[in-house]
A tleap script that builds the chain and sets N, CA, C and O, in Angstrom:
source leaprc.protein.ff14SB
mol = sequence {
  NMET PRO LEU SER ARG ALA ARG ALA GLU GLU
  ILE ALA THR ALA CYS LEU VAL TRP LEU ALA
  ASN ASP GLU GLU LEU LEU PRO VAL PHE MET
  GLY ALA SER GLY LEU ALA ALA GLU ASP LEU
  ARG SER ALA ALA GLN ASP PRO HIE PHE LEU
  GLY SER VAL LEU ASP PHE VAL LEU MET ASP
  ASP ALA TRP VAL MET ALA PHE CYS GLN ALA
  GLU GLY LEU ASP TYR GLU LEU PRO GLY GLN
  ALA ARG GLN MET LEU PRO GLY GLY GLU GLN
  VAL HIE TRP CTHR
}
set mol.1.N position { -72.879 -35.027 -22.678 }
set mol.1.CA position { -74.212 -35.420 -22.259 }
set mol.1.C position { -74.172 -35.848 -20.793 }
set mol.1.O position { -73.328 -36.659 -20.413 }
set mol.2.N position { -75.074 -35.311 -19.963 }
set mol.2.CA position { -75.085 -35.682 -18.547 }
set mol.2.C position { -75.444 -37.159 -18.358 }
set mol.2.O position { -76.139 -37.766 -19.173 }
set mol.3.N position { -74.950 -37.699 -17.271 }
set mol.3.CA position { -75.265 -39.083 -16.927 }
set mol.3.C position { -76.706 -39.195 -16.459 }
set mol.3.O position { -77.265 -38.250 -15.902 }
set mol.4.N position { -77.294 -40.343 -16.687 }
set mol.4.CA position { -78.611 -40.611 -16.116 }
set mol.4.C position { -78.425 -41.000 -14.651 }
set mol.4.O position { -77.335 -41.377 -14.221 }
set mol.5.N position { -79.494 -40.901 -13.918 }
set mol.5.CA position { -79.447 -41.309 -12.508 }
set mol.5.C position { -79.104 -42.792 -12.393 }
set mol.5.O position { -78.344 -43.188 -11.509 }
set mol.6.N position { -79.659 -43.606 -13.276 }
set mol.6.CA position { -79.378 -45.049 -13.255 }
set mol.6.C position { -77.900 -45.318 -13.523 }
set mol.6.O position { -77.298 -46.166 -12.864 }
set mol.7.N position { -77.309 -44.607 -14.483 }
set mol.7.CA position { -75.881 -44.796 -14.784 }
set mol.7.C position { -75.030 -44.327 -13.608 }
set mol.7.O position { -74.012 -44.944 -13.294 }
set mol.8.N position { -75.437 -43.252 -12.964 }
set mol.8.CA position { -74.707 -42.762 -11.791 }
set mol.8.C position { -74.727 -43.811 -10.676 }
set mol.8.O position { -73.717 -44.027 -10.005 }
set mol.9.N position { -75.864 -44.453 -10.482 }
set mol.9.CA position { -75.953 -45.496 -9.465 }
set mol.9.C position { -75.097 -46.699 -9.835 }
set mol.9.O position { -74.500 -47.327 -8.961 }
set mol.10.N position { -75.030 -47.026 -11.125 }
set mol.10.CA position { -74.162 -48.124 -11.575 }
set mol.10.C position { -72.698 -47.830 -11.275 }
set mol.10.O position { -71.966 -48.702 -10.807 }
set mol.11.N position { -72.278 -46.607 -11.545 }
set mol.11.CA position { -70.897 -46.218 -11.289 }
set mol.11.C position { -70.607 -46.268 -9.796 }
set mol.11.O position { -69.562 -46.769 -9.381 }
set mol.12.N position { -71.525 -45.752 -8.989 }
set mol.12.CA position { -71.331 -45.759 -7.540 }
set mol.12.C position { -71.312 -47.183 -6.994 }
set mol.12.O position { -70.537 -47.484 -6.086 }
set mol.13.N position { -72.144 -48.051 -7.529 }
set mol.13.CA position { -72.148 -49.449 -7.089 }
set mol.13.C position { -70.842 -50.128 -7.471 }
set mol.13.O position { -70.285 -50.892 -6.683 }
set mol.14.N position { -70.353 -49.858 -8.664 }
set mol.14.CA position { -69.052 -50.402 -9.074 }
set mol.14.C position { -67.949 -49.887 -8.163 }
set mol.14.O position { -67.005 -50.612 -7.847 }
set mol.15.N position { -68.068 -48.651 -7.748 }
set mol.15.CA position { -67.090 -48.068 -6.830 }
set mol.15.C position { -67.136 -48.776 -5.475 }
set mol.15.O position { -66.096 -49.040 -4.873 }
set mol.16.N position { -68.323 -49.074 -5.007 }
set mol.16.CA position { -68.473 -49.797 -3.743 }
set mol.16.C position { -67.853 -51.187 -3.840 }
set mol.16.O position { -67.170 -51.625 -2.914 }
set mol.17.N position { -68.081 -51.875 -4.934 }
set mol.17.CA position { -67.490 -53.200 -5.135 }
set mol.17.C position { -65.966 -53.087 -5.168 }
set mol.17.O position { -65.259 -53.913 -4.589 }
set mol.18.N position { -65.476 -52.066 -5.845 }
set mol.18.CA position { -64.031 -51.834 -5.902 }
set mol.18.C position { -63.475 -51.609 -4.495 }
set mol.18.O position { -62.443 -52.171 -4.128 }
set mol.19.N position { -64.170 -50.783 -3.716 }
set mol.19.CA position { -63.746 -50.545 -2.327 }
set mol.19.C position { -63.766 -51.833 -1.508 }
set mol.19.O position { -62.841 -52.105 -0.742 }
set mol.20.N position { -64.810 -52.608 -1.674 }
set mol.20.CA position { -64.959 -53.844 -0.896 }
set mol.20.C position { -63.844 -54.840 -1.188 }
set mol.20.O position { -63.538 -55.690 -0.352 }
set mol.21.N position { -63.244 -54.743 -2.352 }
set mol.21.CA position { -62.163 -55.649 -2.724 }
set mol.21.C position { -60.776 -55.106 -2.382 }
set mol.21.O position { -59.771 -55.766 -2.643 }
set mol.22.N position { -60.719 -53.921 -1.809 }
set mol.22.CA position { -59.448 -53.316 -1.426 }
set mol.22.C position { -59.245 -53.495 0.078 }
set mol.22.O position { -59.878 -52.812 0.882 }
set mol.23.N position { -58.365 -54.411 0.448 }
set mol.23.CA position { -58.180 -54.772 1.858 }
set mol.23.C position { -57.648 -53.630 2.713 }
set mol.23.O position { -57.855 -53.622 3.927 }
set mol.24.N position { -56.969 -52.673 2.104 }
set mol.24.CA position { -56.444 -51.538 2.866 }
set mol.24.C position { -57.445 -50.400 2.964 }
set mol.24.O position { -57.572 -49.766 4.011 }
set mol.25.N position { -58.150 -50.143 1.882 }
set mol.25.CA position { -59.050 -48.994 1.840 }
set mol.25.C position { -60.415 -49.265 2.456 }
set mol.25.O position { -61.036 -48.358 3.010 }
set mol.26.N position { -60.886 -50.503 2.363 }
set mol.26.CA position { -62.210 -50.817 2.910 }
set mol.26.C position { -62.331 -50.482 4.389 }
set mol.26.O position { -63.324 -49.865 4.775 }
set mol.27.N position { -61.377 -50.854 5.240 }
set mol.27.CA position { -61.517 -50.496 6.658 }
set mol.27.C position { -61.551 -48.979 6.895 }
set mol.27.O position { -62.211 -48.506 7.821 }
set mol.28.N position { -60.847 -48.236 6.066 }
set mol.28.CA position { -60.865 -46.774 6.187 }
set mol.28.C position { -62.267 -46.258 5.855 }
set mol.28.O position { -62.814 -45.410 6.560 }
set mol.29.N position { -62.834 -46.784 4.771 }
set mol.29.CA position { -64.191 -46.385 4.389 }
set mol.29.C position { -65.199 -46.782 5.464 }
set mol.29.O position { -66.051 -45.981 5.849 }
set mol.30.N position { -65.101 -48.007 5.942 }
set mol.30.CA position { -66.050 -48.478 6.955 }
set mol.30.C position { -65.960 -47.621 8.218 }
set mol.30.O position { -66.981 -47.286 8.818 }
set mol.31.N position { -64.751 -47.271 8.615 }
set mol.31.CA position { -64.578 -46.412 9.782 }
set mol.31.C position { -65.150 -45.026 9.558 }
set mol.31.O position { -65.770 -44.449 10.451 }
set mol.32.N position { -64.939 -44.492 8.360 }
set mol.32.CA position { -65.449 -43.160 8.048 }
set mol.32.C position { -66.968 -43.148 7.947 }
set mol.32.O position { -67.611 -42.173 8.336 }
set mol.33.N position { -67.542 -44.229 7.427 }
set mol.33.CA position { -68.993 -44.275 7.245 }
set mol.33.C position { -69.732 -44.648 8.520 }
set mol.33.O position { -70.898 -44.293 8.692 }
set mol.34.N position { -69.055 -45.364 9.416 }
set mol.34.CA position { -69.707 -45.840 10.634 }
set mol.34.C position { -70.631 -47.014 10.388 }
set mol.34.O position { -71.389 -47.406 11.274 }
set mol.35.N position { -70.575 -47.571 9.205 }
set mol.35.CA position { -71.446 -48.673 8.821 }
set mol.35.C position { -70.857 -50.009 9.269 }
set mol.35.O position { -69.651 -50.230 9.163 }
set mol.36.N position { -71.697 -50.878 9.758 }
set mol.36.CA position { -71.263 -52.228 10.120 }
set mol.36.C position { -71.196 -53.071 8.853 }
set mol.36.O position { -71.986 -52.879 7.929 }
set mol.37.N position { -70.256 -53.997 8.814 }
set mol.37.CA position { -70.055 -54.832 7.631 }
set mol.37.C position { -71.331 -55.565 7.213 }
set mol.37.O position { -71.599 -55.717 6.021 }
set mol.38.N position { -72.103 -56.012 8.176 }
set mol.38.CA position { -73.321 -56.756 7.852 }
set mol.38.C position { -74.411 -55.874 7.230 }
set mol.38.O position { -75.373 -56.389 6.660 }
set mol.39.N position { -74.267 -54.562 7.337 }
set mol.39.CA position { -75.251 -53.642 6.774 }
set mol.39.C position { -74.864 -53.113 5.397 }
set mol.39.O position { -75.619 -52.367 4.773 }
set mol.40.N position { -73.692 -53.505 4.934 }
set mol.40.CA position { -73.165 -52.965 3.679 }
set mol.40.C position { -74.058 -53.304 2.488 }
set mol.40.O position { -74.330 -52.437 1.658 }
set mol.41.N position { -74.511 -54.537 2.394 }
set mol.41.CA position { -75.320 -54.962 1.252 }
set mol.41.C position { -76.649 -54.195 1.182 }
set mol.41.O position { -77.046 -53.749 0.105 }
set mol.42.N position { -77.324 -54.043 2.296 }
set mol.42.CA position { -78.601 -53.315 2.257 }
set mol.42.C position { -78.382 -51.822 2.014 }
set mol.42.O position { -79.196 -51.177 1.354 }
set mol.43.N position { -77.293 -51.271 2.541 }
set mol.43.CA position { -77.002 -49.853 2.323 }
set mol.43.C position { -76.731 -49.564 0.851 }
set mol.43.O position { -76.991 -48.460 0.373 }
set mol.44.N position { -76.210 -50.550 0.137 }
set mol.44.CA position { -75.877 -50.371 -1.275 }
set mol.44.C position { -77.114 -50.096 -2.125 }
set mol.44.O position { -76.981 -49.663 -3.270 }
set mol.45.N position { -78.297 -50.334 -1.603 }
set mol.45.CA position { -79.538 -50.069 -2.331 }
set mol.45.C position { -80.006 -48.621 -2.175 }
set mol.45.O position { -80.940 -48.194 -2.854 }
set mol.46.N position { -79.366 -47.876 -1.292 }
set mol.46.CA position { -79.772 -46.511 -0.974 }
set mol.46.C position { -78.954 -45.509 -1.797 }
set mol.46.O position { -77.733 -45.458 -1.651 }
set mol.47.N position { -79.595 -44.717 -2.653 }
set mol.47.CA position { -78.863 -43.733 -3.460 }
set mol.47.C position { -78.082 -42.721 -2.618 }
set mol.47.O position { -77.035 -42.240 -3.050 }
set mol.48.N position { -78.580 -42.394 -1.421 }
set mol.48.CA position { -77.836 -41.490 -0.545 }
set mol.48.C position { -76.517 -42.127 -0.119 }
set mol.48.O position { -75.478 -41.467 -0.105 }
set mol.49.N position { -76.564 -43.402 0.224 }
set mol.49.CA position { -75.348 -44.108 0.608 }
set mol.49.C position { -74.389 -44.202 -0.578 }
set mol.49.O position { -73.183 -44.014 -0.416 }
set mol.50.N position { -74.915 -44.488 -1.760 }
set mol.50.CA position { -74.050 -44.560 -2.937 }
set mol.50.C position { -73.354 -43.221 -3.180 }
set mol.50.O position { -72.204 -43.179 -3.616 }
set mol.51.N position { -74.056 -42.145 -2.897 }
set mol.51.CA position { -73.427 -40.826 -2.985 }
set mol.51.C position { -72.273 -40.691 -2.006 }
set mol.51.O position { -71.243 -40.099 -2.327 }
set mol.52.N position { -72.449 -41.243 -0.807 }
set mol.52.CA position { -71.374 -41.154 0.185 }
set mol.52.C position { -70.171 -42.004 -0.218 }
set mol.52.O position { -69.035 -41.676 0.124 }
set mol.53.N position { -70.415 -43.090 -0.941 }
set mol.53.CA position { -69.306 -43.903 -1.458 }
set mol.53.C position { -68.467 -43.051 -2.405 }
set mol.53.O position { -67.240 -43.019 -2.307 }
set mol.54.N position { -69.138 -42.367 -3.314 }
set mol.54.CA position { -68.414 -41.506 -4.245 }
set mol.54.C position { -67.753 -40.337 -3.529 }
set mol.54.O position { -66.631 -39.961 -3.870 }
set mol.55.N position { -68.430 -39.758 -2.542 }
set mol.55.CA position { -67.816 -38.681 -1.764 }
set mol.55.C position { -66.490 -39.143 -1.171 }
set mol.55.O position { -65.493 -38.421 -1.217 }
set mol.56.N position { -66.487 -40.340 -0.620 }
set mol.56.CA position { -65.282 -40.883 -0.004 }
set mol.56.C position { -64.160 -41.033 -1.027 }
set mol.56.O position { -63.043 -40.569 -0.796 }
set mol.57.N position { -64.444 -41.668 -2.134 }
set mol.57.CA position { -63.403 -41.904 -3.141 }
set mol.57.C position { -62.921 -40.591 -3.753 }
set mol.57.O position { -61.742 -40.451 -4.075 }
set mol.58.N position { -63.823 -39.640 -3.911 }
set mol.58.CA position { -63.448 -38.355 -4.495 }
set mol.58.C position { -62.552 -37.514 -3.592 }
set mol.58.O position { -62.042 -36.479 -4.022 }
set mol.59.N position { -62.356 -37.939 -2.365 }
set mol.59.CA position { -61.466 -37.205 -1.455 }
set mol.59.C position { -59.997 -37.311 -1.873 }
set mol.59.O position { -59.183 -36.479 -1.471 }
set mol.60.N position { -59.649 -38.315 -2.668 }
set mol.60.CA position { -58.247 -38.539 -2.998 }
set mol.60.C position { -58.118 -38.849 -4.493 }
set mol.60.O position { -58.710 -39.806 -4.991 }
set mol.61.N position { -57.348 -38.037 -5.188 }
set mol.61.CA position { -57.185 -38.245 -6.629 }
set mol.61.C position { -56.624 -39.630 -6.946 }
set mol.61.O position { -56.994 -40.228 -7.956 }
set mol.62.N position { -55.748 -40.137 -6.106 }
set mol.62.CA position { -55.171 -41.462 -6.345 }
set mol.62.C position { -56.247 -42.544 -6.282 }
set mol.62.O position { -56.198 -43.512 -7.040 }
set mol.63.N position { -57.217 -42.385 -5.383 }
set mol.63.CA position { -58.318 -43.350 -5.289 }
set mol.63.C position { -59.193 -43.279 -6.539 }
set mol.63.O position { -59.600 -44.303 -7.088 }
set mol.64.N position { -59.475 -42.056 -6.976 }
set mol.64.CA position { -60.279 -41.879 -8.181 }
set mol.64.C position { -59.583 -42.537 -9.367 }
set mol.64.O position { -60.201 -43.274 -10.135 }
set mol.65.N position { -58.301 -42.263 -9.502 }
set mol.65.CA position { -57.553 -42.827 -10.619 }
set mol.65.C position { -57.521 -44.350 -10.554 }
set mol.65.O position { -57.704 -45.016 -11.573 }
set mol.66.N position { -57.292 -44.907 -9.367 }
set mol.66.CA position { -57.238 -46.364 -9.221 }
set mol.66.C position { -58.580 -46.997 -9.558 }
set mol.66.O position { -58.632 -48.006 -10.261 }
set mol.67.N position { -59.660 -46.413 -9.065 }
set mol.67.CA position { -60.991 -46.932 -9.369 }
set mol.67.C position { -61.268 -46.865 -10.863 }
set mol.67.O position { -61.702 -47.849 -11.462 }
set mol.68.N position { -61.020 -45.719 -11.459 }
set mol.68.CA position { -61.312 -45.545 -12.879 }
set mol.68.C position { -60.466 -46.472 -13.747 }
set mol.68.O position { -60.957 -47.024 -14.731 }
set mol.69.N position { -59.213 -46.639 -13.387 }
set mol.69.CA position { -58.356 -47.548 -14.142 }
set mol.69.C position { -58.849 -48.982 -14.023 }
set mol.69.O position { -58.844 -49.727 -15.002 }
set mol.70.N position { -59.271 -49.365 -12.837 }
set mol.70.CA position { -59.765 -50.731 -12.624 }
set mol.70.C position { -61.046 -50.991 -13.409 }
set mol.70.O position { -61.282 -52.108 -13.869 }
set mol.71.N position { -61.872 -49.958 -13.560 }
set mol.71.CA position { -63.168 -50.119 -14.225 }
set mol.71.C position { -63.165 -49.660 -15.678 }
set mol.71.O position { -64.163 -49.813 -16.382 }
set mol.72.N position { -62.041 -49.095 -16.132 }
set mol.72.CA position { -61.982 -48.604 -17.510 }
set mol.72.C position { -62.848 -47.380 -17.740 }
set mol.72.O position { -63.431 -47.223 -18.812 }
set mol.73.N position { -62.936 -46.509 -16.738 }
set mol.73.CA position { -63.774 -45.308 -16.812 }
set mol.73.C position { -62.911 -44.061 -16.986 }
set mol.73.O position { -61.745 -44.037 -16.590 }
set mol.74.N position { -63.494 -43.037 -17.577 }
set mol.74.CA position { -62.844 -41.731 -17.619 }
set mol.74.C position { -62.778 -41.179 -16.201 }
set mol.74.O position { -63.669 -41.420 -15.387 }
set mol.75.N position { -61.723 -40.443 -15.918 }
set mol.75.CA position { -61.518 -39.923 -14.567 }
set mol.75.C position { -62.610 -38.959 -14.109 }
set mol.75.O position { -62.804 -38.767 -12.908 }
set mol.76.N position { -63.312 -38.361 -15.045 }
set mol.76.CA position { -64.349 -37.391 -14.689 }
set mol.76.C position { -65.656 -38.053 -14.259 }
set mol.76.O position { -66.487 -37.413 -13.615 }
set mol.77.N position { -65.848 -39.305 -14.601 }
set mol.77.CA position { -67.139 -39.948 -14.368 }
set mol.77.C position { -67.552 -40.062 -12.895 }
set mol.77.O position { -68.728 -39.852 -12.601 }
set mol.78.N position { -66.660 -40.380 -11.961 }
set mol.78.CA position { -67.130 -40.431 -10.566 }
set mol.78.C position { -67.696 -39.090 -10.085 }
set mol.78.O position { -68.710 -39.064 -9.388 }
set mol.79.N position { -67.057 -37.994 -10.447 }
set mol.79.CA position { -67.574 -36.680 -10.058 }
set mol.79.C position { -68.905 -36.369 -10.717 }
set mol.79.O position { -69.805 -35.812 -10.088 }
set mol.80.N position { -69.025 -36.730 -11.983 }
set mol.80.CA position { -70.293 -36.523 -12.683 }
set mol.80.C position { -71.394 -37.390 -12.079 }
set mol.80.O position { -72.535 -36.951 -11.928 }
set mol.81.N position { -71.036 -38.627 -11.735 }
set mol.81.CA position { -72.018 -39.522 -11.115 }
set mol.81.C position { -72.458 -38.955 -9.769 }
set mol.81.O position { -73.636 -39.023 -9.416 }
set mol.82.N position { -71.517 -38.401 -9.023 }
set mol.82.CA position { -71.859 -37.846 -7.709 }
set mol.82.C position { -72.885 -36.740 -7.831 }
set mol.82.O position { -73.778 -36.623 -6.992 }
set mol.83.N position { -72.768 -35.933 -8.861 }
set mol.83.CA position { -73.699 -34.821 -9.052 }
set mol.83.C position { -75.117 -35.300 -9.334 }
set mol.83.O position { -76.076 -34.569 -9.090 }
set mol.84.N position { -75.258 -36.503 -9.838 }
set mol.84.CA position { -76.576 -37.027 -10.191 }
set mol.84.C position { -77.280 -37.736 -9.028 }
set mol.84.O position { -78.463 -38.061 -9.118 }
set mol.85.N position { -76.551 -37.969 -7.949 }
set mol.85.CA position { -77.129 -38.676 -6.800 }
set mol.85.C position { -77.559 -37.676 -5.735 }
set mol.85.O position { -77.086 -36.539 -5.744 }
set mol.86.N position { -78.444 -38.067 -4.817 }
set mol.86.CA position { -78.917 -37.143 -3.786 }
set mol.86.C position { -77.768 -36.491 -3.015 }
set mol.86.O position { -76.828 -37.157 -2.581 }
set mol.87.N position { -77.873 -35.185 -2.861 }
set mol.87.CA position { -76.864 -34.429 -2.124 }
set mol.87.C position { -75.691 -33.991 -2.970 }
set mol.87.O position { -74.786 -33.324 -2.470 }
set mol.88.N position { -75.687 -34.348 -4.234 }
set mol.88.CA position { -74.562 -34.020 -5.088 }
set mol.88.C position { -74.745 -32.771 -5.923 }
set mol.88.O position { -73.878 -32.423 -6.724 }
set mol.89.N position { -75.862 -32.098 -5.742 }
set mol.89.CA position { -76.114 -30.889 -6.506 }
set mol.89.C position { -75.056 -29.846 -6.174 }
set mol.89.O position { -74.632 -29.706 -5.027 }
set mol.90.N position { -74.644 -29.121 -7.200 }
set mol.90.CA position { -73.670 -28.057 -6.966 }
set mol.90.C position { -74.392 -26.869 -6.332 }
set mol.90.O position { -75.461 -26.452 -6.779 }
set mol.91.N position { -73.779 -26.344 -5.288 }
set mol.91.CA position { -74.358 -25.203 -4.587 }
set mol.91.C position { -73.697 -23.943 -5.105 }
set mol.91.O position { -72.471 -23.845 -5.155 }
set mol.92.N position { -74.510 -22.993 -5.485 }
set mol.92.CA position { -73.998 -21.694 -5.940 }
set mol.92.C position { -74.292 -20.686 -4.839 }
set mol.92.O position { -75.450 -20.407 -4.529 }
set mol.93.N position { -73.243 -20.150 -4.260 }
set mol.93.CA position { -73.392 -19.282 -3.099 }
set mol.93.C position { -73.616 -17.826 -3.482 }
set mol.93.O position { -73.820 -16.980 -2.610 }
set mol.94.N position { -73.580 -17.528 -4.765 }
set mol.94.CA position { -73.763 -16.122 -5.149 }
set mol.94.C position { -75.094 -15.911 -5.825 }
set mol.94.O position { -75.417 -14.789 -6.216 }
savepdb mol mol.pdb
quit
């Protein structure tokens, strides 16, 4: 069963909290996003930004595994959540 948009946002928000608590990974994310630390809380309300959080974590299988293990989630859920957020639609080129 596909995830709801609300559940996808919950997963992405949990991912953001997980990132924020990782002293090594957070600066990498902040540098990649270009977001200032003081803007993080307001950005977390934007579904587009939440999609970018998942995009970032999905770049590395080890990050996905660490996040999912910390949250007790199946490894497939971050990718499924990403598909439900803006910009996550699968593109079919044929």
